[in-house]
C-alpha positions in Angstrom: 0.0 0.0 0.0 1.4 3.4 -1.0 1.7 5.9 1.8 2.8 9.5 1.8 3.9 11.2 5.0 4.5 15.0 5.0 6.6 16.8 7.6 8.3 20.2 8.1 5.4 22.5 8.8 5.5 25.0 11.6 5.2 28.6 12.7 7.4 31.0 10.9 7.7 34.8 10.6 6.5 36.6 7.5 9.4 36.6 5.1 10.9 33.5 6.6 11.5 30.1 5.1 10.3 26.5 5.6 11.2 23.3 3.9 8.5 20.6 3.7 9.3 16.9 3.1 7.2 14.1 1.9 8.4 10.5 2.1 6.7 7.8 0.0 6.6 4.2 1.0 5.0 1.1 -0.5 5.5 2.0 -4.1 8.0 2.8 -6.8 8.8 6.4 -6.1 10.8 7.0 -9.3 7.7 6.2 -11.4 5.5 8.9 -9.8 5.0 12.4 -10.9 5.0 14.3 -7.5 3.1 17.4 -6.5 2.2 19.7 -3.7 -1.3 21.1 -3.0 -2.6 23.3 -0.2 -5.9 24.2 1.4 -6.4 27.3 3.4 -9.2 27.6 5.9 -12.5 28.3 4.1 -10.9 28.0 0.7 -10.7 25.3 -2.0 -7.7 23.2 -2.4 -5.2 24.6 -4.9 -2.2 23.3 -6.8 1.2 24.6 -5.6 4.0 22.8 -7.5 4.8 19.7 -9.5 7.8 17.8 -10.6 8.2 15.0 -13.2 9.7 11.7 -12.6 13.2 12.6 -13.8 13.1 16.0 -12.0 14.0 17.7 -15.3 10.7 19.6 -15.4 9.0 21.5 -12.6 6.0 23.7 -12.6 4.4 26.1 -10.2 1.3 28.1 -9.6 1.7 31.8 -10.2 1.1 32.6 -6.6 4.3 30.8 -5.5 6.6 30.9 -8.5 9.9 32.5 -7.7 9.4 31.9 -4.0 8.9 28.1 -3.7 11.1 25.3 -5.2 10.1 21.7 -5.6 12.7 19.0 -5.7 13.0 15.3 -5.3 15.5 12.7 -4.3 14.6 9.4 -5.9 17.2 7.5 -3.7 15.4 8.7 -0.6 11.8 8.4 -2.0 11.3 12.0 -0.9 9.9 15.1 -2.5 10.6 18.5 -1.0 9.1 22.0 -1.1 11.4 24.8 -0.2 9.3 27.8 0.7 11.0 31.2 0.9 9.6 34.7 1.5 6.5 33.3 3.1 3.4 35.5 3.2 0.4 35.3 5.5 -1.6 34.0 2.5 0.6 30.9 2.4 -1.1 29.7 5.5 -2.6 26.3 4.7 -2.4 22.6 5.1 0.0 21.3 2.6 -0.5 17.9 1.0 1.9 16.0 -1.3 0.6 13.8 -4.1 2.0 10.9 -6.1 0.6 10.3 -9.5 1.5 7.0 -11.2 1.8 6.7 -15.0 -1.6 6.7 -16.8 -3.6 3.5 -16.6 -1.7 2.4 -13.5 -4.1 3.9 -10.9 -5.2 7.0 -9.3 -3.2 9.7 -7.5 -2.2 9.1 -3.9 -2.4 11.8 -1.3 -0.8 12.4 2.1 -2.6 13.6 5.2 -0.9 17.0 5.1 1.3 19.2 7.2 0.2 22.5 8.7 1.8 25.8 7.8 0.1 28.1 10.3 -0.1 31.9 10.1 3.2 33.6 10.4 4.1 35.4 13.6 
């Protein structure tokens, strides 16, 4: 069974940085296209960043581009989200996702890690 476990959330001052991690177990990490989504209180879930299997291609929402960086370490089955220049509007629960190749099943989701309002 594929499981995703996020970590790294926490309180940070406006303008500060956090690095989120997501470890994947039970599957073949290198085959998954990985992503990060977030959901703020009272708002719909939104896409944040994605990275292809080989890590050659990354893509971001306009709200985080230039501030956030997604990366992956296939040897550690881990995807990261480096978040810099944090803003109050970045407050949300952040979820990582793992998408297998088409026709191999649906996307997997983690339980999320909280990035609370900055101090």
